[in-house]
N, C-alpha and C positions, 0 to 999 in steps of 0.2 A: 472581594472588591468592597470599597467603602466610598461613600459620596456625601458631600455637603451641598445642599441646595440653598441658594440665596435668592429669596423671592420677595416680591412686594405685591400688595393689593390682591386682585383676584387670580394672579398667576400661580398661587399656591396650589390650586386644583390641578393645573397643568403639570406642575412638578410632582405632585402626588401620583398622577397617572404615569409619569416618566419613572418614578421610583418603583411602582408596581411592575412596569414592563422590564426594568433592569433586574429586578428580583427574579422574575420568571425566566427571562431570556439569557441573562448573563450572570446569574448567581450573586447579585448584590446581597451582601450579608448585613451591612450596617449603613444606615442613612440618618443624617441629621438635617435640621432646617434652621436657617436664620430668616426670621419673618419680620417684615415691617408692615404696618397697616393693621392696627388693632381691630377695627370694625370688620375688615375683610377676613381676618383670621377667625373672629367669632362666628361670622357667617359660614366660613368653611367648616368649622367644628360642628355647627348645627346640622350639617349634611354629611359629615364624615362618620366612619364607623365608630362605635362606642370604644373609648380608650385609645383613640388614634394618637393623641398627644402623649399618652403614658408609654406607648410602645417605641418611641424614638425621641432623641433629644431635640428640643425646640428652644431656640434662643430668640426671645422677643425683644425687638429693638426698643420698644417703649419702656420696658423694664430697665434696660441699660441706660437710657436717657434719664429716667427718673432717678436712678441711683447716682448718676453723675451730677445731676442738679442738686441732690441732697448734700453731696459732699464734694464740691469742686476742688480739684487739686491739679495745679499746672506746674510742671517742672520745666522751666524755660530751656535748660540745657538739654534735657531729653527731647524736647520738641525740636530744637535746633538740629540735634543729631539725626532724628527721624526725617526731618525736612531735607537734610543734605543727602541722606541715603535714598529716599523715595521720590524726591522732587517736590514740585509745587503742590501743596495740599488744597489747591483752590477748588472752589465749588462749581466753577463755570462749566466744566465738561458734562456734568450731570444734566442740567436743564437744556443744554445745547443739544444733547442726544434725544431729548424727549420731544418728539415732533408734536405731541398733543398740546404742549404748551406754546411752542414757538411757531410751528408750521401749519397747524390746523389741517383741515382736509385739502385745501388748495394753498400751497405755499406762496406767500408773497415776499418771503425773505430768501436771500441767496443761501445755498447750502455751503457752509464754510465752517471751519474749526477756529477761525480767528475771531475772538470776542469783539475786537475793535471794529470789525467790518459789518457786524450785524446791527442794522438800524432799519426802522420802518421807512417805507418809501412814501 
């Protein structure tokens, strides 16, 4: 079995525990991580076993963004093809799902997936 864990912020520790459990209980042989949140990643590495990042592939989002910023290349035709295939590449669904940003501990906003209907009362 192989797995790719996509994680952000301090959830990396949770996925690391899941990786260990899957290795022990289900024979997970290979695991890789896509990580966002550089400071949380550094914090995790300070507590992880020596060589953790060398034992598995780790793709760091901040490295990808830095390389993209250094050499931006946009192929409008390719972008249009991908947009037709996968739909709206909008950003809205990400913060809408993040209750820490929009709903806080006691929600004052209606729970909806329609961006136009979300307004403060």
